[in-house]
C-alpha positions as CSV (number, residue, x, y, z in Angstrom):
1,X,20.0,-19.3,0.3
2,X,16.3,-18.4,-0.2
3,X,14.6,-15.2,-1.3
4,X,13.4,-14.2,2.1
5,X,17.0,-14.1,3.3
6,X,17.7,-11.4,0.7
7,X,17.0,-7.7,1.5
8,X,16.5,-5.4,-1.5
9,X,18.6,-2.3,-0.7
10,X,17.9,-0.6,-4.0
11,X,15.2,-0.7,-6.7
12,X,17.0,-3.3,-8.7
13,X,19.2,-6.3,-7.8
14,X,20.6,-9.3,-9.6
15,X,21.4,-12.2,-7.2
16,X,23.0,-15.5,-7.8
17,X,21.5,-18.0,-5.4
18,X,22.1,-21.6,-4.5
19,X,20.2,-24.0,-2.3
20,X,19.4,-27.6,-1.4
21,X,16.4,-29.6,-0.5
22,X,14.9,-28.6,2.9
23,X,11.5,-27.7,4.3
24,X,10.5,-24.4,3.0
25,X,7.3,-22.5,3.7
26,X,5.3,-20.5,1.2
27,X,6.5,-16.9,1.2
28,X,5.3,-13.5,-0.1
29,X,7.3,-10.4,-0.8
30,X,6.4,-7.0,-2.2
31,X,9.0,-6.8,-4.9
32,X,8.7,-8.2,-8.4
33,X,10.8,-11.3,-9.2
34,X,12.2,-13.0,-12.3
35,X,13.9,-16.4,-11.6
36,X,16.2,-18.0,-14.1
37,X,17.1,-21.6,-13.4
38,X,20.8,-22.4,-14.2
39,X,21.5,-25.8,-12.6
40,X,19.4,-28.9,-11.8
41,X,15.6,-28.8,-11.3
42,X,13.8,-26.4,-9.1
43,X,10.1,-26.8,-8.2
44,X,8.0,-23.7,-8.2
45,X,4.6,-23.7,-6.5
46,X,2.1,-20.9,-7.0
47,X,-0.9,-21.4,-4.7
48,X,-2.4,-24.7,-6.2
49,X,-0.2,-24.8,-9.3
50,X,3.2,-26.5,-9.4
51,X,5.9,-26.3,-12.1
52,X,9.1,-28.1,-12.5
53,X,11.8,-25.6,-13.5
54,X,14.7,-27.0,-15.6
55,X,17.9,-25.2,-16.6
56,X,17.0,-22.3,-18.8
57,X,13.4,-22.0,-17.6
58,X,12.3,-18.5,-16.5
59,X,9.7,-17.8,-13.8
60,X,7.7,-14.6,-13.2
61,X,6.6,-14.0,-9.6
62,X,4.0,-11.3,-9.1
63,X,4.2,-9.1,-6.0
64,X,2.2,-10.4,-3.0
65,X,1.7,-13.7,-4.8
66,X,2.5,-16.6,-2.5
67,X,5.1,-19.0,-4.0
68,X,7.4,-21.7,-3.0
69,X,10.6,-23.2,-4.5
70,X,12.8,-26.1,-3.6
71,X,15.2,-28.5,-5.3
72,X,15.3,-32.3,-5.4
73,X,17.2,-34.2,-2.7
74,X,21.0,-34.3,-3.4
75,X,20.6,-32.0,-6.4
76,X,21.4,-28.5,-5.2
77,X,20.1,-25.8,-7.5
78,X,21.6,-22.6,-8.9
79,X,19.6,-19.7,-10.3
80,X,19.8,-16.0,-10.9
81,X,17.1,-13.9,-9.3
82,X,16.2,-10.4,-10.7
83,X,14.4,-8.5,-7.9
84,X,13.0,-5.1,-8.5
85,X,10.4,-2.5,-7.5
86,X,8.2,-0.4,-9.9
87,X,10.4,2.6,-9.1
88,X,13.2,1.0,-11.1
89,X,11.4,1.9,-14.4
90,X,9.6,5.1,-13.5
91,X,12.0,7.3,-15.4
92,X,12.1,5.3,-18.6
93,X,9.7,6.4,-21.3
94,X,6.6,4.1,-21.1
95,X,8.5,2.2,-18.3
96,X,5.3,1.4,-16.4
97,X,4.1,-0.5,-19.5
98,X,7.0,-2.9,-19.1
99,X,5.5,-4.0,-15.7
100,X,2.1,-5.1,-17.2
101,X,2.9,-8.8,-17.2
102,X,3.5,-8.8,-13.5
103,X,0.1,-7.3,-12.8
104,X,-2.1,-9.3,-15.2
105,X,-3.4,-12.8,-14.9
106,X,-5.4,-13.6,-18.0
107,X,-3.4,-15.8,-20.4
108,X,-0.1,-15.2,-18.4
109,X,1.5,-18.3,-16.9
110,X,4.5,-17.8,-14.6
111,X,6.7,-20.1,-16.7
112,X,8.6,-19.0,-19.8
113,X,10.0,-22.3,-21.2
114,X,13.8,-22.7,-21.8
115,X,13.2,-23.6,-25.4
116,X,11.7,-20.3,-26.4
117,X,13.8,-17.5,-27.9
118,X,12.6,-15.3,-25.1
119,X,13.9,-17.5,-22.2
120,X,17.2,-17.9,-24.0
121,X,17.6,-14.1,-24.4
122,X,16.6,-13.6,-20.8
123,X,19.1,-16.1,-19.5
124,X,21.9,-14.5,-21.6
125,X,21.0,-11.0,-20.4
126,X,20.8,-12.1,-16.7
127,X,24.1,-14.0,-16.9
128,X,25.9,-10.9,-18.5
129,X,24.4,-8.6,-15.8
130,X,25.5,-11.0,-13.0
131,X,29.0,-11.3,-14.4
132,X,29.4,-7.6,-14.7
133,X,28.6,-7.2,-11.0
134,X,30.8,-10.1,-9.9
135,X,33.8,-8.9,-12.0
136,X,33.3,-5.4,-10.5
137,X,33.3,-3.7,-13.9
138,X,33.6,0.1,-13.6
139,X,30.2,0.5,-15.2
140,X,28.5,-2.6,-13.9
141,X,25.4,-0.9,-12.6
142,X,24.8,0.8,-16.0
143,X,25.4,-2.6,-17.8
144,X,23.0,-4.3,-15.4
145,X,20.3,-1.7,-16.0
146,X,20.7,-2.2,-19.8
147,X,20.3,-5.9,-19.5
148,X,17.4,-5.5,-17.1
149,X,15.5,-3.5,-19.7
150,X,16.3,-6.1,-22.3
151,X,14.9,-8.8,-19.9
152,X,11.6,-6.8,-19.4
153,X,11.2,-6.3,-23.2
154,X,11.7,-10.1,-23.7
155,X,9.1,-10.8,-21.0
156,X,6.6,-8.4,-22.6
157,X,7.0,-9.9,-26.1
158,X,6.5,-13.4,-24.7
159,X,3.4,-12.5,-22.8
160,X,1.9,-10.7,-25.8
161,X,2.5,-13.8,-27.9
162,X,1.1,-16.2,-25.3
163,X,-2.0,-14.1,-24.6
164,X,-2.8,-14.1,-28.3
165,X,-2.3,-17.9,-28.6
166,X,-4.0,-18.9,-25.4
167,X,-7.1,-16.7,-25.6
168,X,-7.4,-16.1,-29.3
169,X,-7.4,-12.4,-28.7
170,X,-5.6,-9.8,-26.6
171,X,-7.4,-8.4,-23.5
172,X,-9.7,-5.4,-24.2
173,X,-7.6,-2.3,-24.9
174,X,-9.7,-0.3,-22.5
175,X,-8.7,-2.5,-19.6
176,X,-5.1,-2.5,-20.6
177,X,-5.3,1.3,-20.7
178,X,-6.9,1.3,-17.2
179,X,-4.1,-0.9,-15.7
180,X,-1.5,1.3,-17.3
181,X,-3.2,4.4,-15.9
182,X,-3.3,3.0,-12.4
183,X,0.4,2.0,-12.7
184,X,1.1,5.6,-13.6
185,X,-1.2,7.4,-11.2
186,X,-1.7,5.2,-8.1
187,X,0.0,7.8,-5.9
188,X,-2.8,10.3,-6.7
189,X,-6.4,10.5,-5.4
190,X,-8.3,8.3,-7.7
191,X,-12.0,7.5,-8.3
192,X,-12.4,4.1,-9.8
193,X,-15.9,4.9,-11.1
194,X,-14.4,7.8,-13.1
195,X,-11.7,5.6,-14.4
196,X,-14.3,3.3,-16.0
197,X,-15.8,6.4,-17.7
198,X,-12.3,7.5,-18.7
199,X,-11.7,4.4,-20.7
200,X,-15.3,4.3,-22.1
201,X,-16.8,1.3,-20.3
202,X,-19.8,0.8,-18.2
203,X,-19.1,0.0,-14.5
204,X,-20.3,-3.6,-14.5
205,X,-18.4,-4.6,-17.6
206,X,-15.3,-2.6,-16.5
207,X,-15.1,-4.5,-13.1
208,X,-15.7,-7.8,-14.8
209,X,-13.0,-7.4,-17.5
210,X,-10.6,-5.9,-15.0
211,X,-10.9,-8.9,-12.7
212,X,-10.5,-11.3,-15.7
213,X,-7.2,-9.6,-16.7
214,X,-5.6,-9.0,-13.3
215,X,-7.4,-11.4,-10.9
216,X,-8.3,-8.5,-8.7
217,X,-10.9,-5.8,-8.4
218,X,-9.8,-2.3,-9.4
219,X,-9.7,-1.3,-5.7
220,X,-7.7,-4.4,-4.7
221,X,-5.3,-3.7,-7.5
222,X,-4.9,-0.1,-6.5
223,X,-4.3,-1.0,-2.9
224,X,-1.6,-3.5,-3.8
225,X,0.2,-0.9,-5.9
226,X,0.1,1.6,-3.0
227,X,1.2,-1.0,-0.5
228,X,4.1,-2.0,-2.8
229,X,5.1,1.7,-3.1
230,X,4.9,2.2,0.7
231,X,7.0,-0.9,1.3
232,X,9.7,0.4,-1.1
233,X,9.7,3.8,0.6
234,X,9.9,2.3,4.1
235,X,12.8,0.1,3.1
236,X,14.8,2.6,1.1
237,X,14.1,6.1,2.7
238,X,13.9,7.8,6.1
239,X,10.5,9.4,5.3
240,X,8.1,9.5,8.3
241,X,5.3,6.9,8.3
242,X,2.7,9.6,7.5
243,X,4.8,11.0,4.6
244,X,5.1,7.4,3.2
245,X,1.4,7.0,3.5
246,X,0.6,10.2,1.5
247,X,3.4,9.7,-1.0
248,X,1.9,6.3,-1.8
249,X,-1.6,7.6,-2.4
250,X,-3.3,6.9,0.9
251,X,-5.6,9.7,2.2
252,X,-5.3,8.9,5.9
253,X,-2.8,7.3,8.2
254,X,-5.4,5.0,9.8
255,X,-6.4,3.6,6.3
256,X,-2.7,3.2,5.5
257,X,-2.0,1.3,8.7
258,X,-5.0,-1.0,8.3
259,X,-4.3,-1.8,4.6
260,X,-0.6,-2.3,5.1
261,X,-1.1,-4.8,8.0
262,X,-3.7,-6.7,6.0
263,X,-1.3,-7.3,3.2
264,X,2.0,-7.7,5.0
265,X,1.0,-9.0,8.4
266,X,3.1,-6.1,10.0
267,X,2.5,-2.5,10.8
268,X,4.5,0.0,8.8
269,X,6.8,0.6,11.8
270,X,7.3,-3.1,12.4
271,X,8.1,-3.6,8.6
272,X,10.7,-0.9,8.7
273,X,12.4,-2.4,11.7
274,X,12.4,-5.9,10.1
275,X,14.0,-4.7,6.8
């Protein structure tokens, strides 16, 4: 069972998945994903980088980032996937800040090794969340959400530590502030030029540092957030296409249709029918 066979029906889902070696194409999805390997080895490929995931390893998959995973012949894998959308944390104080590792590139590798305290804590929390669901505990959704927040906190602590070690310093606070602002306000009309003034940086330096941290220009980053929001609304609500467009921050239906198809390969209407 692979990720593209799973349909996210709510903003957060824990899934226990199994699989065996078979041809498997690169795939892209609009949700955020945390994968915890439980049994045997699982190869993860992110564009041109390949990692061998062993039991206890944790992988962070960014939205719209192509990735591929498969097991060795005759060694079926087992893992827990945590799939979620940004809306899962919108009502938590500073919740958007917990999503930072999934939208930044500088000093952030997709692998959290099994021997770190962070991976061990994430595996424990994911296992408890999965068990609560499988046992049908009366409050399993509440328990799951509690473990989900614990997982995000562990991811954030690991990323902060690895950024400091790998780069010798943390990213400029102005850029971190800008990313946080976009995560909070992507659904509003935004002027990227004014955002650079807001955080106190010149345009050239702002664009350079923003790309270093996220791997994207500010406008590309903003469009991805809006497409991700629109995907979530198309999948989980009955809002009209034009209402989805405006709720996600697009100022015109034509712009929304064009951007959505460029990122997903489908029109909004086709995407809704598929999901």
